Structures are given as C-alpha cells and as structure tokens.
C-alpha positions, 0 to 999 in steps of 0.5 A: 166149614173147615173143608171149605177153608182148606179148599180156599187155601189150597187154591191160593197156594196152587195159584202161587205154585202155578205162577212161579212155574209160569215164570220158569217155563219158557213155554216153547216146544223144542222139537227133536231133530228128525233122524230120517230127513227127506232128500231134496234134489240138488241140495248143497251146503248152506251159505258159508258165513264170512269168516271174520272174527268179531273185532270191528266196530259197527262204524268200521264194518260199515265203511269197508264196502260200498253201500246203498242207503235205504230209508222209509217211514219205519226203517233206515240203513244200507245194503252192502253191495258185496254179497248184496247183504242186508246187514244194516237196519235200524228202526226209526220209531224205537229207541234203544233206551230212555235217554234223550239222545238214545240211538234207534234200535239196530236189528241188523249189523255187519259181519265181523262185529260183536253184535253181527246180525245179517241176511244173505241170499246167494246162489249155488250150483246144484250140479251133481257131477263135474260133467254138468255145468258147474259155474263156480262164479255164481253170486255168493256172499263175497260177490261184488254186485253192480248198482244199476238204479237207486231212486231218490226215495231209496225204496227200490234198489236194482243190482246186477252181476254176470258170471264168467260164463255169461249167466246174468243175475238181476236183483231188485230190492224193494221196501214197503212202508212197514217192515217187509223187504222184497227181493226178486232175482231174475236169472238169465242163462246166456250160456250154451248149456243148461244151468242147475242152481239153487238159492241159499238164504241165511239169517245169521246172528252172533251167539253172544248177541242172541243168547237170552241172559235173563234168569227167568223169562215168560217170553220166548226168544230164539229160532221160530217158524211155521213148518207146514202149518206146525209152529216150531220153536228152539230157544237161544239157550238150547242152541247155545247148550253144551251139546249144541250140535244136536240142539237144532231143527231140520226140516223140509217145508213149503209156503212157510216162514222161519227166523229169529224172534226177540221179545219185541223184534222179528227177523224172518225169511218168508218162503213163497216157494210151493216146492220143498225147501230145506230149512235149518235152525242151528248154531255154527261156530259163533253164529246162530243161523236160520238157513234155507236151501231151495230144490234144483232150479233148471234153466235152459240156454236162453231161458229166464227164471224169476225167484222172489223172497220176502224178508221181514225185519221189524217190530212185532206189531200185531196189526202189521203182522196180521196185515202181512198174513192176509196180503201175502198169505203168511200163515200164523205170522201173528204167532211170532208174538208169544201169546202163550198157551192161553192164546184164545184168551190172551189175544183178545185181552191184547186187542182190548188193551191196544184199543183202550190205548188208541182211545185214551192215548196213555198206556197207564190209563189204558191199564187202569180202564182194562182193570176196571172193565175186568172187575165189572165183568167179574162182579157177578161172580164176586157178588155170588162169592161174597154172599156165599161166604156171608151165609157160611159165616152165619151157619157157623153156630149150626156147624159147630153144633153138628160137630158136638153131636156127631164129632165121633161119627164122621160119616154121619156128620158129613151127611148132616152138613150136606143136609144143612147146606141144601136146606140153607141153599149154600154151596161151600165151593162157590166162594172159590169161584172168583179165584178159579176164574181170575187165575187164567185172566191174571196169567193172560194179563201178565203175558199181555203186559210182557209182550205188548210193545206199547208198554215199552218206554211208556211212562206212568208217573214220577219215577216210573218211566217204563211200564214194561220194566220192573219198578226201579225203586227200592225200600232198602236204599230209601227209594234212591236216597242212599247210594247203594244198589240192593240185590234183586231179592231186596228190590221192593219198590213203591209199587210193590208196597202199594200192591201189598198194602192194598191186598192186606186192606182188601183181605182185612175187610173181606169176610173172614174165616172163623178160624183165627190162624186161617184168617191171619194166613189170608190177611198176612201171608198172601200179601207178603207172598205176592210182594216176595214173588214179584220181587224175586221174579221181576214183573213189569210195572204195568202188571203191578199197576194192574194188580194195585188198581184191582185191589183198590177196586176190590176194596170199593166193591167190598165196601159196597157189598158189605152193608147189602149182605148184612141187610 
C-alpha cells in the first residue's frame, strides 16, 4: 500500500515539475549556422535596409512618400511607391486592445519608426565582373516606381520602372480576400546586351519591436521557415543575444517559406522558385531580418522574364493557413502555429475547440463543453481508478496483518502482497492511470488555449474580458477595491481561488490514503501548489476556466460513483 501511495505522489510531483519545465521551455529548435554553405551563382549581398534612425512617428513616415491605398475584407493600408515597399498593413478584424476606440492591429510599419516592420523586393546585378552588363539603376529600396493602374477595389496595383539602359520592370501587386499578397514582376530586356540579375527579398523588423519581453513563454516567437521540408526556428531572444552575429540561420532552399511569427500573427515570404534560393534569418544593426536571394536570372536582349512572389501578412487562422497550403502548395504552413511537441494530440483538440465555438458562438461555453467531453471520454479510466482505490482501501487490514507477520522479511512480505493482489484481482498501479492519461491532455489543452486566436479578446463574464489573458483580479487588493497593484506572485484572482477550492473539495471526497500525512498532502498540498504555480506563471483565464470546470465535473462524478462503490 505504501508503495502505491509513493507512486501516486511521485507522479503528482512529476506532473508539477513537467508543468514548470513546460513554462520555461520555448519548445523551439535552434539550428546552428552551417559552416560550409552551398554556393549560388550570382549571389550578392542582401537588400540594404533604409538607414534611417527610428525617430519618426508612424503618421509622419506615411506622409513622406506617395502611396497607393489598399483595402480588402481583412487588410487595409498602403503601398509605398518608393521602393514599392509593403510597409503599411493593418488587420481589419483584430483590435490592439479591448478599448472601444482601439485601433486595428498594425502588422507592418514604415522604416524610420520605432516599430518598423516592412517587406521589400528589389533587383540586383548578378554580374561577376565589370566587363559584363551591370546596370546600377536596377530598382532597389530607393527607386521611385510609377503608378500605372489602381482599380477602384484597390486589390490590384500596377507599377512600372525603366532603367537608364532601357530595361523595363512591370510589377503587379494583387490581394485576395484573406491575407495573401501576390507580387509578379515582368522584366523586359530592351537593351542590346544580356542581363544577369537576381531578386532580393527582405522582411525587416525593428529589434525593439520584435524582442519577446515576457519572462516565460510556451508559444514560440521569432524567425521561422520550412527549409526543404525541415522546420527551422530561431527565437527573437537568440537573435537579440550577446553574440547575435552567430545566432542566425543560413541555408539554401527551394519551394519553402520563411518569415517572422508572433503569438497570433505571421509575416512570411513564400518561395515558389524551384531553383535554389539563399535564405538568411539574422540581426543586422537594429533590425531583425529574413532575407532571400535568388540565383542568377539570365535575360537575353529582347527577352521577357516573369518572376512571382507570394507574401503572407495576417492572423494565424488555422483554416486559412491550411487552405493556402493546399491551393498554393505551401508545405507545413500550418506549423507556423506553435502546436508544440504533442502536435498529433494538440491539433485535434484545437479543431474540436474551434468546432464547438462555431456551434455555440461563445468561447467560454465552448471551453466548458470541451471539458465535459474530455471528462466523458476519460470516465472509464476514472471509474476503474476509483474502484481500484476503493478495493485497495478494503485490503488495508490484510496488508497491515502481512506487515506484522513478515515485517522483518521484506522479500517474503512483497511475495505475500503480490499473492494477495492477484487473489483479490487488484492492480496497485491502476489508480495512477487517469493521472498518466490526463497529463498530456492537460499540456495540450494549455497549448490550445495559449495559441488559439479565438480566445483573444473573448469575454467570460463580469471582470473577465479576455480569455487569452490572465485573471486580472487579486485577493491582495480586495479584487480591485484597494488602489494598489500587487506583484505577480500575489496576483491570486477569483478564478485561481475557485480552482483551488474545487480542487480541495475534489480531493476531500475522493478515496483517501490511510496514511494521514499523505492524505493531508493530497488534500492541501496539491490545490495550494497549483494555485501558486498558476499565479507565478500566469496562464490564460480560459485554462483556469477549464481546470475549475474539470474539478466541478470530477466532484459530480465522484458523488455519483461513491455510493455504487460501496454497494
């Protein structure tokens, strides 16, 4: 009996340790820079970012150049005709905060601002010597493009530029109804010589805007991409590290994608070129960068070459990402959402939560129903555990007798205990089964609640306005009655108290170990430890709602099973 109790306590403590580890683990695979990188013919330096100090306001930066306005069902903003930069994108369906007058989330901002974040596609000469055609007037980030066409719906923009040597560039920028921007360049070589060029793409973000400031995070944020069917990640913290020059990813890929991911947002360049493309994710001065450089593109006199890019700028909505994956052949695009190392379980739970939300129209109700469904699914295991613990308790007098008879002979006592278990058809470890099953489910649900954009700004009731944020109330300022903001370790909110109280009640009515000290540990230590953990390491209110609902259902379940066990 003591071995069983020890096993249960060990599993509980292991669960706590794993959970704390889960909070501190970024769960990202940091790849070391390759020493021997493949060479690409015609590779040149990446796009030179505008050397502006971040002193401008966003409004002033937008007014510095001519712009073409864009607006779709989900995106709005403008294209900078200087450099044809995409540097002004807002999300129509997402607000920055809960305030009634909150502005839309801004994903891209002009260079020169404190929160600079922009995308540029430029052309560079791939000539290896001065004897070859080297047109220094190829369109770069400072080139002034001419606006050719902007239809009323602002979903198709045509720009044009001609170099001093007669090479014409026609750029078409089109937007779909979600978050994909297509950029198609036609290069017409009207000169009398061969033209050797390559295209350089860049996603740039101000380092101060990119760095993750949270103490601990279970959601990856940073540079990410699919490098020839291998997912690669490097966090903002790594890029911002002391030796940031070595904290980078350099590779050569084809038919992949690369970009920057935040908790809910993604900015990405999708590479549709089947030829090798040079890709870097690194920090350069005060900017985080994802850069791409194509191989040499040879255009003979009189020839025309067309080159297409896809750019994703938007919210990480699973259905949209998977749709793009199918229609555009973008492999593993859904993995820009951080499903974690239990992907095969987390993603189905994510789908289930979305389906319940679509059916009920309320995220809090969806969480409660999801909790109910998980309890129903685990009921057979809980029932078996409950019966096993009840049988173990009924065997206690016989076990105590064995201790009296064979206390001095441990080997004989263990043999007699095993005979007793077999004769009574009791498995001492079966009481631990629900814990072993619930651990991964709990981790997956925590991940689901952390990454689900549906929880963002979704209300519960009264003081809970955002299920994705921690409970804002605190016992130590009398839940807002006192004008004092407690430190994080005292931020014990109403949901924390409800969770702890229901966990205590659940432990109190569950079958108790005969050892009084162990019974008190299970009854008092577990609820207090979880309340403490969820306070020190803030969790979404949605997770506290799930846990509290789970405790209440477990109490009802225990009250239902207890009289039947006695019978």
